[in-house]
N, C-alpha and C positions, 0 to 999 in steps of 0.2 A: 465677084468672088476673088479672093486673094490669089495671087500668083507667086511662084517661088523660083529662085534661081536654080536650085538643084532639082533636076527632074527625077521623079519617082514613077514606077509602073502604075501606081494608083491614079496618077494625074489624068489618064485618058478617060476615066469614068466619073470624074468629079462634077462635070457639067450635068451629066445624066442624073447623078445623085441629087444635085442641087435642085434641078427641075422637079424631080419626084417629090422632094420634101416641100417644095413650094406649093405643090398641089395636094399632097396627102400628109397625114400626121405621122406616118410610120414608113419605114423602109428596111430592107434587109440587104446588107453588103457582104458579098462573099469574095474574099481575096486571099491568095496564098501568102505564107510567111515571106517577109521581105518586100512585099508590095508597097508598104508605107501607110497602110490604112490607119494604124494607131496614132501616128504623130502628124500625118498630113491632113486627114479629113477634118478633125475639129478646128484646126487653124484655117483651113480653106473655107469653111462654112461660117466662120465667126461673124462675118459682116453681112450675112444674108438678111433680107428684109424681115423674114419671120422670126429671126433671133431678137430683133428689136432692142438691142442693148442688154438683153438678158444673159444669163450664164449658160454655158454648156458643161454638163457633168459627163466625164469619161470614166467608166467603171473598168477596173483591172482586177484580175483574179488574185493577185498577190502584191504585197508591199513592194517587193523588189521590182516587179514589172511597172507598178505605179510610179515609183521614183525614177526609173529609167525613162518612162514615157514623158514625165514632167520635165526632166533634165533636157531631153532631146528637143522637145518643143520650145523650151525657153531658149536654148542655144540657137535654134532656127531664127528666133526673133531677136537675137542678140541681147537677151535679158537674163536675169536671174529668176529661179523659181521663187514665186511669191509676188511677182509683178503680174503680167497678163496671165501667165500660167501658174496655177497654185497646186498644192499637194495637200491632201487630207487623208491621213492614215491613223491607225490606232495610237502609235507612239508620237504623235505630234502633227501639227499642221503648219503649212507655210502659205498663208492666205493673206492678201493685202486688199486695200480699198479698190485697187485697179484690176483685181483678178476677174477675168472673164471665163477662163477655162479651169475647172477644178478636176484634177485627177484623183479619184478616190478608190479605195478598195471596195469590193462588193459588200462586205459586212458593214462598212461605214455607211454606205448608201442606204442600207436597210434602216439604220438608225436615223438617218436624215429624213427619210420619207415618213417614218413613223412619228417623228417629232413634228413634221410639217407636211401633212398629206397633200397640200396644194403645191408643194415645191415652189414657194413664192420666189419670184425672180429668176427661175430656171426656165430656159427656153427649150432645151433638148437634153435627153439622156442617151448616151452612147454605151451600149453593152458590148465591150470588146472581148474577143476570144470566147464567145458564147458557147462554142463547141465543147469547151471543157465541162459544161453542164454542172457547175457547182450548185449546191443547194442555195447559197446566197444569191447567185445570179438568177436562178429560176424564180426564187421568191421575190427578189427585187423587181424583176420584170412583171410578175403577177400583180404586185402592188402598184407599179407604174401604170399598167394597163387599167387597173381599177380606178386610179386617180384620173387618168386620161378620160375614161368613159363617164365619170360622175362629176369631176371637179374642174378638169383642165383639158377641154377638147383641143386647145391650141398647143398642147405639149407634144413635141416631136420625140419619137422613140426610134432609135436606129440600132439594130442588132447586127454586129459585125463578127465575122468568123473566117477562119482559114479552111476548115473542113466541116461542112454542116449541110443538113438537108434543108436547103433554103426554102423550098416550097412549103414544107411543114411549118416552119417558123412564120412564113408569110401568112399562112392561114390563121395562125394564132393571133397575128397582128391585124386581122381584118382584111385579108387578101392584099397585103402590102406589096408594092413592087420589089422585085429582086434584081439587084444590080451586081454583075459579076465582073471581076478584074482578072485578066490572065496572069498578071504578075510577071516576074522575071526570074528565071532559074537556069543555072548551068547544069550540064549533064553530070550525073553522079554514078560512079561505077560501084555496084553493090556486090560485096563478096561475103558469101556464107561460110563461116568457119566452124559451124556446128557447136554443140555443147557436150563437153566431156563430163558425164555424171560422176566419174571417179574423182573429179577435181573440184575444189571449192570455187564458187563463182568469182570471188575476188582474185584468186590465184590465176584463173584463166583470163580474166579481164586484164590483169597486169601483164600477162604474157603477150596478149594481142596488142596492147598499147606499145610495149617495148619493140615488138616486131614492126608495127606500123611506123614508129619513129625512125627505124632504120630504113624502111622502104619508101616512105612518103615525106615530102617537104610540107611545111606549114604547121599550124596549130591544130590540136585535136579537141573534140568535145566528146566526152565519155558519159554515157547515160547509165546510172546505177539506181537501184531501188530506193536507198535511203542513206541517212547520215552515217550509220554504222559501216556500211559497205564502202562509202566514200573514204572514211577514215582508214579502213584497212588497206584499200587499194593505194591510197596516198603513202602509207608506210612502206608498202612493198616497192612502189616506184622510187621512193627516196633511197632505198637500198640498192636498187638495180640500175638507176640512171646516173651515170657519172658525168654526163655532159652539163656543164654549168650554164649553157645557153638555153636549157629546157627548164621551164618553171611549172611546178605543180600547183594548181589553183582550185581548191574546193569551192563549190557553189551550191548552197541549199538555203532554205528559208531562215535558218538560225544563224547563218554567218553574219558577222558585223559589216558595217558599211564599207570599211576599208578593204576587207576581203572580197566583198561583192564587186567593188570597183576593179580590184586587181584581176578578177576573173572575166569581167565584161569588157574592159577597155583593151585596145590593141596592145600586143606585146611590143616592147621597145625594139628598135631596129637591131637586127642580128640575133634576136632571141625568138623563141616560140613557146607556146603554152600548151599544157595538158589540163583542160578544165574538166573536173570531175563533178558532175551535176546530177541532180534528181530530175524528175519530169518538169521541174520549174523552168527548165531551159528549152522546152519543146517548141513554144510558139512566141510568147509575148516579149521575149528578150532577144536583142541582137547582140551576138558575141562576135566581136571583130576578129578577123584573121583566120577563122576556122575553115579548113578544107578537108578534114578527116573526122568522121564520126565513128565511134565505137559504141554499139548498142547492145547492152546486156539482154534486152528484151523483157525486162521486168520493171514494175512500178509498185510502190507501196500505197495502199489506199485504206481508208477507214471502212469497216463493215459493221453495221449495227444489227444486233440480234434481238428483235423485239420480245421474244419469249422470255429473255432474262434481263432485258434492259441494259445490255452491255455493248459498247463499241470497242472493237479490237482492230489493230492494224494488221492487214493481210497483204502479203506479197503476191502479186498476180501477174499474169502475162499481159503485155500491153496490147492494145487493139491495133488493127491494121492501120487505122487513121493515125494513131499516135506513132506507129513505126514509120509511116510515110513522112510525118512531120519531122521526126528525128533525122531521117535520111536526108530530107531537104535542107537541113542545116549545113550540110557539106557543100552545097552548091549555091550559096548565097552570092559570092563574089567572083568565083572562078570554078572550073571543073574540079570535082572532089571525089572522095572515096568513102564508102560506108561499109564497115565491117559489122556483120550481124552474127551474134552468138547463138544461132540456131540453124537448122537445115532449111533449104529453100522450100521444100515441100510443106514445112510446118507453117509457112506464111498464110496459106489458104485456110488453115484451121483457126487463125486468130479471129476474135470477135471483130466485126466491122468497125464499131465505135465503142468507146468506153461507156460503161454503165452509168447513167445519170446518178449523181449523188443522192437525189431525192428518193430514189428507189432503194437505197441501202444506208440510210442515215437515221440518226436519232432525231425524231420530229418534235420533241418537246419544246426546243427553242422556237421553232416555226409556229407551233400551235399557240404558244404564249404570245408571240408577236401578233398572230392573227387575232387573238382575243383583244389585244390592245388596239388593233385596227378596227375592231367591231365585227369581226367575222368569226362565228363559232365553228363553222365547218370549212376547212381550207379547200375542200374539193369544189366549192362554189367559185373560187378564183380561177383565173385563166392560166393554168400550168400546161407546159408542153407535155409533161408526163404527170398525171395526177399522183399525189402522195398515196402510198399503199394503205389500205384500210387497217391492216394488222398493226403497222407501225403507229398509225394515228390512235388506235385504241390503246396501245401501250403508253403513248404520250399523254393521252387524257387521264389514264389511271395514275401516272406519275404526278401530273400537275394537280390532280385531285388530292393525292396523298400529301403533296406539298402545300395544300390549301391555297393553290394559286388560281383555280377556276372553280366556279360553282357547278351545279348539276346541269345548267343550261349552257355551259361553256363560256360564261362571262368572267371577266377578271374580278377577283376578290380584292380586298385591301392588301392582303399579303401578296397577291399576284401583281398588283401595281408596283409594290416595292421590289419584287423580284425582277419585273420587266424593266424597271428603271436602271438596274445595274446591267451594263453591257457584257453579260456573262451567260453561259449556259445555266439553266434554272437550278441545277443541283449545286453548282459552285456559288451562285448568288444566295441560295438558301443557307449554305454553309457559313458564309460571311454574316448573314443576318442572325443566324442562331448563335454564332460565336460572339457577336456583339453583346448578347445578354450575359456572356461569361467574361466580358472584358478582354476577349481575344480576337476582335475583328481585325486588328492589324496583322497578326500572324496568319489568320485565315485568308486575308486578302493577298498576302505574299505567296501563299500556297496556290491560290487561284492564278496569280500572275505566272508562276512557274508552269502550271498546267496548260495555260492558253498560249504562252509564248515559248515555243520549243527552243531548246538549246541552252536556256539560261540555267545556271547552277551546275553545269556539267552533265554527265551521262550516268552517274551512279544510280543504282536501283533504289538507294536509300533516300527517301524524300527529305529526311532531316539533314543529310549531308548536302544535298542540293540547296536546301534553304540557307545553310550557313555560307556556302560558297556564293550564293546569290547576294547575300547581305554584304559580303566582302568585295564583290565585283564592282570595279570603278569604271567600267565601260559606259559609253553613252547609252547604249540600249538598256543596260541594267538600271542605270539611274532613271531613265524615262519610265521603265516599268515600275520601279519603286514609287515614283511620284504618282503613277496611275493607281497602283495598289493603295497608296495612302488615301487617295480620293475615294476609292470604293469603301475603305474602312470608315472614313468620315461620313459618307452617305449612309452606310448601314448603321452607324452608331447613333443616328438621330433617334431619340426616344429610347435608346437602350439604357439598361440599368446595370450596375455592378462595376467594381473597380477593374482597372486594366490588369489582365492576368499574364504572367510570364511562365506559368506552370503547365498550362494546357499543352499536351504533346501534339506534334504534327499528325501522328496517327489518329488521335482522338478527334482532331478537327477534320481530317480527311474522311473519317468514318461518318461524320455528319452529312457529308455530300454523298457518300457511297456506302450506306449501311448494308446494302445487298452484296458488297464486295469485301466485307469483313471475312477474313480467311483464317482457317485453323490448320495447324501443322498436321500432316499425316505421318505415317510410320517412318518414311525415309526422309533424310535431310533435304530440304529444298522443295518438298512436295506439299501442296496445300489444297484444301477444299474451301471454296467460297460459299457464302450463305445462299447464293442463288443456285447452288448445286453443281456448279462447274469447277473442274480442277484447274490448277495453274501451278507453274513450277519456276524455281530459281536454280541456278547452278549451285551444286552442293557446297562450293567454296565461297559463295556469296555471304557477306556479313549478316544478311537477314535470314539465311537459310535455316538457322536453328531457333528462330523466334517462335514462341508458341502461337501468337496471333499476329496477323498483319491487316492493315487497311490497304487495299489495292487500288491504285489510281488508273493504271493503264496496263493493258496486256497486248501481246502480238501473237500471231500464229493461229493455226486451226484449233478448233475446240478440243480435239483429242490431244494436242500438244501445245497448249497455251503457255506462253512465256511471260513472266511478270517483268514489266519495264520500270515501273515506278510504284513503290509501296513504302509504308512506314510501320514500325512495330506498335503493337497495342498490348496493354496489360489486360488480364481477365476482368479486372474491375472496370476498366474503360469500356470493354465490350459490353458488360452488363449495363453501364451507364448509358451508352449510346442505344443499345437494343431496347432497354427500358421495358415498357409494357408488352413488347412483342416477344419477350422471352416466355416460353410455355413450360409448365411443369406437367410432364406426361409419364405414364407408365407404359412400357413397351415390352412385348413378347416377341422374340425372334428365334429363328431356327439356326442352330450352330451346326454347320455341315460337317465339320471335323469331328465333333462329339456326337453327332446324330441325335441331338437332344435340344430341348427348348431352353432358352435363357430369358429371364425376366429382369428388367432394369427400371429404376426410377430415373428419369432424365430431366435435365434443364436444357431446353432446346431453343435455338434461335434459327429459324428457317431450316436450312440443311445441316446446321452445325450443332453438335452435342457439346454443351459447355461444361456439364458435370453429370456424373452418373453414380448409382450405387445399386448393388444386386438386390433382387427381391425373390421371394418364393414364387414359383410358377402357379398362376391361378388355375383352378379346375373349372374352366369355362369352355363353352363351345367355340369361342373365337380362338382360344389357345389350341384346342384340338384341331381346328382347321389349319392353323399355321403348322402344327406338327405333321398333319397328313400331307399337306402340300410339300413341306420340306422333305419328308421321307421319299415320296414318289419322285421328287426332282433328282434324287440320287440314283433312281432306277428301281423298277419294281422288284428286281432280284434281291434287293437288300431286305425285303420283307420276309418273315418266317414262314415260307411255303412248306407245307408237308407234301409228300409224294401223292397222297390221295387228293389233296386240294388242287394240285397242279393238274391231275387227270380230270377232276371234276370241271375245272375251267375249260380244259381242252374239249371236253364233251359238249359243253354249252356252246362253245365257239363253232364246233362241228355242226351242231343242229342249226345255228344261226345261218351258216353258209348253205345248209341243205334246205332249210324250210323258210327262212326269211326273218324279218325284223321283229316278229313277235318274241323271239328269243333275245335277251339283253346282249348288248355289245360289251364284251369283256376283253377287248383288245388292249394292248399296252397303251395306245394313244387315248382310248376312251377312259381307261381307269386312271391315267395320270390327269386327264382333263377334269374328271368328276370326283377326284379324291375327297374334296370337301363334303361331297354328298354321301358317298358310300362308306368311306373309311373314318372320317372325323367323328361321327356320332358314337363310335365304339372306342374312341381314344380319350374321352373326357376323363380328366384326372390323371392321365399318363403323361410323362414328361420326356420320354425318349424311346428309341428303338428297343433298348434293353428291357423296357417294361411291357413289351408287346410279345405275346406268345402265339403259337400256331393256332390255338383255339380262338383267339381274338380275331385273327385274320380270317379264319374259317367262317366265323359267325358274320363278319362284316360282308364277306363276298357272297355267301349263300343267301343273305337277305335280299340280294338283287333279283333272285329267281322266285317268281310267284309260286304259290302252292300247287296250282294246277300244272304248271310246267315242271315242277319237281317230280311229280308222279310220272309224267310223260318221259322225262329224262331217263329214268331207270329202264323204261320199256324201249325207247327208241335209240338210246345210246348207252347200252349197258356197260358196266365196267369189265365184264368177262363174257366170253362165249363158251358154251358147253359143247364140246366136240363129241363124236359118237362113242369114244371110250369112257365118257363121263367126266373127263378132266375139264376144269374151269380155267380157261387160259385168258390172261388179261389182254385187253385190246389197247393198242397204242394209238392215241388220238393226236399225237403231236407231230406226226410226219407231214411233209408237204404233199405226199401222194394221196393222203386220205387215211382213214382208220386202217390200221395194220394188225393182222393176226399172224404171229409167227408160231408155227406148229409143225411137229414132225409128221411127215406125210402118212405114216402107218396109222395115225390116230384118226384119219379122215376116211379110211376104207369104208365103203358102203354108203357114203354121203353122196347122193345124186343131185343135190340142189345147192347152188352157191349161196353161202351165208350173206345176208344183207342187213343194213341198219336203216334208221329213219323210216320205219314203216315199210321196209323193203325197197326203198327208192335208191339207196346208196350201197353198192356191193362192197364188202370188205376186201381189202387188198391182202391176199394170202401169200405169206412168205413160207413156202414149203421147205421143210428142213430134212436133212439126212439124219440117221440115227445119232450122228455126232453133233447134231444141232448146227450143221453148216447149210447155207442156202443152196437149194438145187433148182428152184423154180419160183417165179413170182407170177401170180395169175389173179384175174378177176372173173374167171370163167372155169370153175372146177370141173363141171361135166365135160366141157370141151377139152380140158387137160387130160381127163381120164381117156377120152376117145382118141386124142391126138398125141401129145408129147410124152405121155406115160410110157409108151413102148420104148422110146429111146432112153428115157431116164432109168427105166427098169433094167435095161441091158447094161447100162453103165454102172448102176448102183449094186447090182447083184454080184459083180466081181469084187467090188470094194467092201461090201458088207454082206458076206455069204450067210451069216447067222441070222439075218433078219428076213422077214417075208417080203417077197417081191412078186406078188401074184400076177398072172396074166390078165385076170379080170378083177380089178380092185373094187368094183361095185359089189361083187358077190363075196368078197373076202371079209372076214370079221376084222374090225378095228382092233388095234393092240398097242400096248406100250412096251411090250416085251420083245426080246430078240427072236423067240420062236413061240408059236402058239402052243399052249399046253396040250399034251397028248390026251385024247379022249378016253 
């Protein structure tokens, strides 16, 4: 094994790792950040007998990390990248005849193994920073395990991570040995500064950074969710920090190489840096001179919604593992300080680990690559977390729609062409479709902008980004233009048609994302996409007043989705892209404001109405059902109730409570729920509330009561009760206390039995009134009232109403409606 002059913490486990790999084809190495696993282990193992002169492939999650690892290993050997240590990333390779170690990004490795399943000449594959659980890393490991089991039993697979459930990964690798390194870290003082919800995140981060610069020596590493926040914080710090010895250094995936070097390399003597970084700086990069970390507590991650086939960027709380990784950055070379923008108690509520990307990603690229591998069902491969069935089903539907796979999941000829382009299937299909229009070059440039973040600026207008990309003379832009030109040439093979310069960016983008064609809503900047989701722009955005957009990317929750990249479309372009999917339909809807039906002839594409014209409302049962449901949704009170019908309904409800479910349920809830059954048949030919009279409602409601029950209703729940004077007094069935009879007490003289309903089972609630119709007593026991409370009532009332009879024996007195009985 090779030995090195500069000691690193990982050195103490290298012999154990070498012995494990000499005996077994796989191993798991767990070592904290700064231990040296990335740059020391491949060099140390390069001359092991089992390598046999073959190559070692080192996978890194990002280009920046891959380039940093390659540079560091090459410097250790006193060489340049491209000699013993090479680099292979999307925007170029530095590989020579002598290259023995290739540092590659995870996506590039997937392409390598798909092109050469045996990995000819490769002795080992190292999966670095596997705890990040990217989809490419999980898929690359699954393919490598499949190749190891079927084609290359001698292939060594080493999974390396800083924070990982090593035992779980070891089981996936066939009970591989787990080697752990303690690493080296200095103490870090953690300070919780909380989060002020009244203050913007970038404002608070800038305040903490400036305070920490005054309080602490050394450089700072500041973790922010994304490029937008980094730019805003940088602007704030530029205005607030007057010290020329402090350098502000942004660091994210889209920064160019010079900016990345400025952020990663040590600050010159007498100076210090504030590195503003995304989660890219959590683990796989070593940033020299940092002893202060400021952690916003957030990260931006893609979230795929399989029900609408849309990936959106979402800002989420970091996991506890990520927060610990960030904190550890302050203690790499000396004791440090970590400022956390949350309360200490909130740490326990953080998720233990970040959610694996495979559980929240668009699986169409994976499914297409699996088909190229010869596997129709990805769940048969060895994944640490199997891909979700719902996302796989959505991916299959998409690939079938793109004519990429057949019914058995095998690649079609179109699928082979799509898979040959190193792009997501939608973008690959866009370029292939554009090739037939002579616009493959422009489509390829659009694809380049969408897969390589940061090129072309940050305008929401894709056309503006495209123009800036074409004028950009940076090395990265030139590399991407060359790459895009290669995609266009590859797609153009067999294409027909002249080269077009007229096809708009929006029309090309819509070829990739027809479900994200968006139509303007009422307010400027608000749009509805064909998939049914809403999305918005700032009202001041140049695209805010366009009638149609093709949307490439959105961020935020579904209820408040923000458009990040889009391009305008004309109605003619929408029709051309939507093509046969545009439907001509007639639609009847309920207008809540007018309380009436509206009929329209529509040209519809998915959720979007492209054109409409009014029609006469048809006299159909379906229209009547829509009217019935619409009216009751406004509340039953809007219907034309007569006083008699309201009482009739209350009588039926009373008997249902008294006698059971043989009586129909006429409650509000039941009538609203069943309006299409009881009300709609009586509304055929009617177009709104104004056309419905009380007689219509009466007929509709009374049809719910069978004939036999109608007869019983009048007997068991009569509308009136005849009192001893012969007066017929209406019964109130609407009270909560039960049916109520309000009657002057003199009209009940001589009545020795309490009146009852429902076959005598339910006593009436008697509201006994004075001659002035004021309540004097409520009772459900009239004989008991005569025997008991009457004496007290009589004494009180006799003084108030001396002209009215107040007999000592009301049972023997004649009932009356008059002040005095007539003289005999």
